[in-house]
C-alpha positions in Angstrom: -16.1 11.2 -16.0 -18.7 8.6 -15.0 -20.8 8.4 -11.6 -20.5 5.2 -10.0 -21.1 3.7 -6.4 -18.0 3.0 -4.1 -17.4 2.2 -0.6 -15.2 5.1 0.6 -12.8 5.2 3.5 -12.7 8.7 5.2 -11.1 8.1 8.5 -9.0 4.8 9.5 -10.6 2.4 11.6 -14.3 3.7 10.6 -16.9 2.4 8.8 -16.5 2.7 4.9 -19.0 5.0 3.4 -21.0 4.1 0.3 -21.4 7.0 -1.8 -21.3 8.1 -5.4 -17.8 8.8 -6.7 -16.6 10.0 -10.1 -14.8 7.7 -12.4 -12.4 9.1 -15.3 -12.6 6.7 -19.0 -9.6 4.7 -19.5 -6.7 6.8 -21.3 -4.2 5.1 -23.6 -3.4 1.8 -22.6 -6.0 1.3 -19.8 -9.0 -0.6 -19.6 -12.2 0.4 -17.3 -13.9 -2.6 -16.2 -17.6 -3.0 -14.9 -17.2 -5.2 -11.9 -19.6 -7.9 -10.9 -17.5 -9.0 -7.9 -14.6 -8.1 -5.7 -13.1 -10.4 -2.7 -12.4 -8.7 0.8 -8.8 -9.4 1.3 -7.4 -8.7 5.1 -4.9 -6.4 3.4 -8.0 -4.6 2.4 -9.0 -4.2 6.1 -5.4 -3.5 7.2 -5.1 -0.6 4.9 -8.5 0.5 6.0 -7.6 0.5 9.7 -4.4 2.5 8.9 -1.8 0.1 9.6 0.2 0.7 6.7 -0.5 4.5 6.5 -1.7 6.1 3.5 -3.7 9.0 2.3 -7.3 9.6 2.5 -10.1 9.3 1.4 -9.4 6.3 -0.6 -11.5 3.3 -2.2 -9.6 0.0 -1.2 -10.4 -3.4 -2.7 -8.0 -5.1 -4.9 -9.8 -8.5 -5.8 -12.2 -8.2 -8.6 -13.6 -9.8 -11.6 -16.0 -8.3 -14.2 -16.5 -7.2 -18.0 -14.6 -4.8 -20.4 -16.7 -1.7 -20.3 -14.3 0.6 -22.5 -11.1 0.4 -24.0 -8.3 3.3 -24.4 -6.0 3.9 -27.3 -3.6 1.2 -28.1 -4.8 -1.7 -26.1 -4.8 -5.3 -27.7 -6.2 -8.6 -27.2 -9.1 -7.5 -25.2 -13.0 -6.4 -26.7 -16.0 -4.6 -25.3 -17.9 -7.2 -23.0 -14.9 -9.8 -22.5 -15.0 -11.4 -18.8 -11.7 -10.2 -17.1 -10.1 -10.1 -13.8 -8.6 -7.1 -12.3 -5.5 -7.0 -10.0 -3.2 -4.5 -8.2 -0.5 -5.7 -10.4 0.5 -2.5 -12.6 3.5 -3.2 -14.6 5.3 -1.1 -17.1 7.0 -4.1 -18.9 10.4 -2.0 -19.7 11.7 -1.8 -16.1 14.3 -4.5 -14.9 12.3 -6.5 -12.6 9.5 -6.7 -15.3 12.0 -7.8 -18.1 13.3 -10.3 -15.4 9.9 -12.1 -15.1 8.9 -10.0 -11.7 6.1 -7.8 -12.9 4.8 -8.0 -9.4 7.9 -5.6 -8.3 7.7 -2.8 -11.2 9.6 -0.2 -10.6 7.9 2.2 -12.7 4.0 1.1 -12.2 3.1 4.9 -13.4 -0.3 5.8 -14.0 -3.2 8.7 -13.4 -5.5 8.2 -10.6 -9.1 8.1 -12.1 -11.3 9.0 -9.2 -12.5 11.9 -7.5 -15.2 12.5 -5.0 -18.7 13.7 -6.3 -17.7 17.2 -5.9 -14.6 16.7 -7.6 -12.1 16.6 -4.7 -9.3 14.0 -4.6 -9.9 10.5 -3.9 -7.2 8.0 -4.2 -7.7 4.6 -6.1 -6.0 2.5 -3.4 -3.5 0.0 -4.6 -3.6 1.0 -8.0 -7.1 -0.2 -8.6 -9.8 0.7 -5.9 -12.1 -2.0 -6.7 -15.0 -1.6 -3.8 -16.5 0.1 -6.7 -19.1 -0.6 -9.3 -16.2 0.1 -11.9 -12.4 0.3 -12.3 -10.0 2.3 -15.0 -6.8 0.6 -14.6 -3.7 -0.3 -16.9 -3.9 -3.0 -19.6 -1.4 -4.9 -17.4 -3.6 -5.2 -14.5 -6.3 -7.5 -16.3 -6.2 -11.1 -17.7 -9.0 -12.7 -19.7 -10.9 -15.4 -18.1 -13.6 -17.8 -19.8 -17.3 -16.7 -19.7 -18.0 -19.9 -17.6 -15.9 -19.2 -14.7 -18.3 -17.8 -12.0 -17.3 -14.0 -10.9 -17.1 -14.7 -7.5 -14.8 -17.5 -7.7 -12.6 -15.4 -10.5 -12.2 -12.7 -8.6 -10.2 -14.7 -6.0 -7.7 -15.6 -8.6 -6.6 -11.5 -8.4 -4.8 -12.1 -5.3 -5.9 -14.6 -2.7 -5.3 -17.9 -5.2 -2.2 -16.4 -7.0 -0.7 -15.4 -3.4 -1.0 -18.5 -2.0 -0.3 -21.0 -4.8 2.6 -18.6 -6.2 4.1 -18.3 -3.0 4.9 -22.4 -2.8 5.2 -22.7 -6.6 7.2 -19.5 -7.8 8.7 -18.1 -4.8 9.3 -21.4 -3.0 10.4 -23.5 -6.3 8.7 -26.4 -4.4 10.0 -29.7 -5.9 7.9 -32.9 -6.2 8.4 -34.8 -2.9 9.3 -32.1 -0.8 7.8 -31.4 2.6 5.7 -28.3 3.2 4.4 -26.5 6.4 1.7 -23.6 5.8 1.6 -21.5 9.0 -2.3 -20.3 8.8 -5.3 -21.7 7.0 -7.2 -18.9 6.2 -7.9 -17.9 2.5 -3.9 -17.4 1.3 -3.3 -20.5 3.4 -5.7 -22.9 1.8 -4.2 -21.8 -1.5 -0.6 -22.4 -0.3 -1.7 -26.0 1.0 -3.5 -26.1 -2.9 -0.2 -25.2 -4.5 1.8 -27.5 -2.4 -0.5 -30.4 -3.4 -0.7 -29.6 -7.0 3.3 -29.3 -7.1 3.7 -32.6 -5.8 4.5 -32.3 -2.0 4.9 -35.4 0.0 3.6 -34.2 3.1 1.7 -31.0 3.8 1.3 -29.9 7.4 -1.3 -27.1 8.0 -0.4 -25.1 11.4 -3.4 -22.8 13.0 -4.8 -21.5 16.0 -8.6 -22.6 15.0 -9.3 -26.2 14.9 -12.1 -25.7 12.3 -9.5 -24.5 9.8 -7.2 -27.4 10.2 -10.3 -29.1 9.1 -10.8 -26.9 6.0 -6.7 -27.6 5.3 -7.4 -31.3 5.0 -10.5 -30.7 2.6 -7.7 -28.5 0.5 -4.9 -31.2 0.5 -3.1 -30.8 3.8 -1.9 -34.4 4.7 -1.9 -33.3 8.6 -3.1 -30.4 11.0 -1.4 -29.4 13.8 -3.1 -26.6 16.9 -0.2 -23.7 16.8 -1.7 -23.3 20.7 0.2 -26.9 21.7 3.2 -26.3 23.9 5.6 -26.8 20.9 3.7 -27.0 17.6 7.1 -27.7 15.8 7.7 -31.1 17.3 4.3 -32.1 16.5 4.9 -31.1 12.8 8.0 -33.0 12.9 6.5 -36.2 14.2 3.7 -36.0 11.5 6.4 -35.2 8.7 9.2 -37.5 10.3 11.7 -34.4 10.2 11.8 -31.0 9.4 9.9 -29.2 6.5 11.6 -28.1 2.9 9.8 -25.2 2.9 7.6 -23.1 5.3 5.1 -20.6 4.0 4.2 -18.3 6.8 0.9 -16.9 5.3 -0.5 -14.7 8.5 0.9 -11.3 9.4 1.8 -12.3 13.1 5.0 -11.6 14.6 4.8 -14.8 16.8 4.1 -16.9 13.6 7.4 -15.5 12.0 9.3 -15.9 15.2 8.5 -19.5 15.1 9.0 -20.5 11.6 12.8 -21.4 11.8 11.8 -24.0 13.9 10.1 -26.2 11.7 12.8 -26.4 9.0 14.7 -29.0 8.1 18.4 -28.2 7.1 19.0 -26.5 3.5 14.8 -25.6 4.2 13.5 -22.1 3.2 10.7 -19.7 4.7 8.5 -17.9 2.5 7.2 -15.1 4.0 4.1 -14.0 2.7 1.8 -12.5 5.4 2.2 -8.8 6.2 2.6 -7.6 9.5 2.3 -3.7 10.8 4.9 -1.7 8.8 7.0 -1.3 12.6 6.8 -4.9 13.9 9.9 -6.5 14.0 10.7 -10.2 14.1 13.7 -12.0 15.6 15.9 -15.1 14.6 19.3 -16.3 15.4 21.2 -16.1 11.6 24.0 -18.4 12.6 21.8 -21.3 12.7 20.8 -20.3 8.9 24.4 -20.1 8.1 25.2 -23.4 9.5 22.6 -25.5 7.6 22.1 -23.8 4.8 18.5 -22.3 5.7 16.9 -19.3 4.0 14.0 -16.9 3.8 12.5 -15.3 1.1 9.8 -12.6 0.3 6.8 -13.3 -1.9 4.6 -10.5 -3.1 1.7 -11.4 -4.9 3.0 -14.9 -5.5 5.6 -13.6 -7.9 3.0 -14.2 -10.1 3.0 -13.4 -14.1 -0.6 -12.8 -15.2 -0.4 -14.1 -18.4 1.5 -17.1 -17.5 0.0 -18.1 -14.2 -4.0 -17.2 -15.1 -4.2 -19.7 -18.0 -2.6 -22.3 -16.1 -4.9 -21.9 -12.8 -8.1 -21.6 -15.1 -7.2 -24.9 -16.8 -6.9 -26.4 -13.3 -10.1 -25.3 -12.2 -11.7 -26.7 -15.1 -10.1 -30.0 -14.8 -11.4 -30.1 -11.1 -8.1 -30.0 -9.4 -8.2 -26.3 -8.2 -10.7 -25.4 -5.6 -12.2 -22.0 -6.0 -16.1 -22.0 -5.8 -15.5 -23.7 -2.4 -13.3 -20.7 -1.0 -16.3 -18.3 -1.3 -17.9 -18.1 2.1 -20.5 -15.8 1.5 -21.7 -13.0 -0.5 -22.8 -9.4 0.0 -24.0 -6.3 -1.9 -21.9 -3.2 -2.1 -24.3 -1.8 0.8 -23.8 -4.2 3.3 -19.8 -4.1 2.6 -18.8 -3.3 6.5 -20.9 -6.3 7.6 -19.0 -8.4 5.5 -15.9 -6.6 6.6 -16.6 -7.6 10.4 -17.2 -11.2 9.3 -13.9 -11.2 7.5 -12.1 -10.0 10.6 -14.0 -12.5 12.8 -11.7 -14.9 11.1 -14.1 -17.9 10.1 -14.7 -16.7 6.3 -12.3 -18.4 3.6 -13.5 -15.4 1.4 -16.4 -13.1 1.6 -17.2 -11.6 -1.5 -19.3 -8.3 -2.5 -21.5 -9.0 -5.6 -22.5 -5.6 -7.6 -25.5 -7.1 -8.7 -26.8 -8.1 -5.6 -29.9 -6.3 -3.6 
């Protein structure tokens, strides 16, 4: 076992405690990664607040990058020292979803929990990664090689926020060039949905948000128009900007009002991509006959339906060409000891992504 520092959640809704924990070495098919960076996602905060339940104590964090520290038996294609990103996507590669190109929905994501407390008591590796820690031991399916030239803070965002937003539009939404897009929520995931729509060749991309500063950021990332969600009827403002309803509406916030209003933005035959995750018991409402009458639909998107071996090289290449913004997504960096300050700032709503850097004092 290896002793590392991690930010542990002992009680939902309370500050995380930075303490020493024990990390097991990689077993067959596993990789140990020394982390350089881990971004703070709103999903981490939701889990730490108990919105989706779960067992404690736990180590959250799932948007990470670092260098390979050790390899288990049978791992190929990686060497100790290689720069990699690490995600929560643990896939067996053999079940029906994996065989069908949907590893994010793997029905057999089994694995041993490599974490214990300093005293040897059980400690949950949340989301199959537990990356609010100096190192992680994960299945080989959870890592993807990245170039040395990619800054680690920026690289960590590829593990969740970037692939979730871009993938929601490109993979789940199947956006075609010339279609019109509305993105509800211009936070970290929303900005990447906007980037995805721009890269895929959307005609109009309209960002909808309650914060005017976020709408300005949306324009920077590729939105053609911005509409304040606090208006009397923002869907009318959107349709005025587009000239019609949207072919695709991506809901990137976990707010029930956003889901309730999303159908109002649609054109005939349009579709809603559901990305933001409300609390487990929250319910939205819609009029199904309207969907049936004009051929509309809705689909969920988990982690942007990403396939790491396919999508990460593509996104890295776009970044290297200057067509994908990553560095601009990093709002601030913090050492692990200040993770609670980073979380508070993230909850305030203005940060695109705050990132924990493990070599920062």
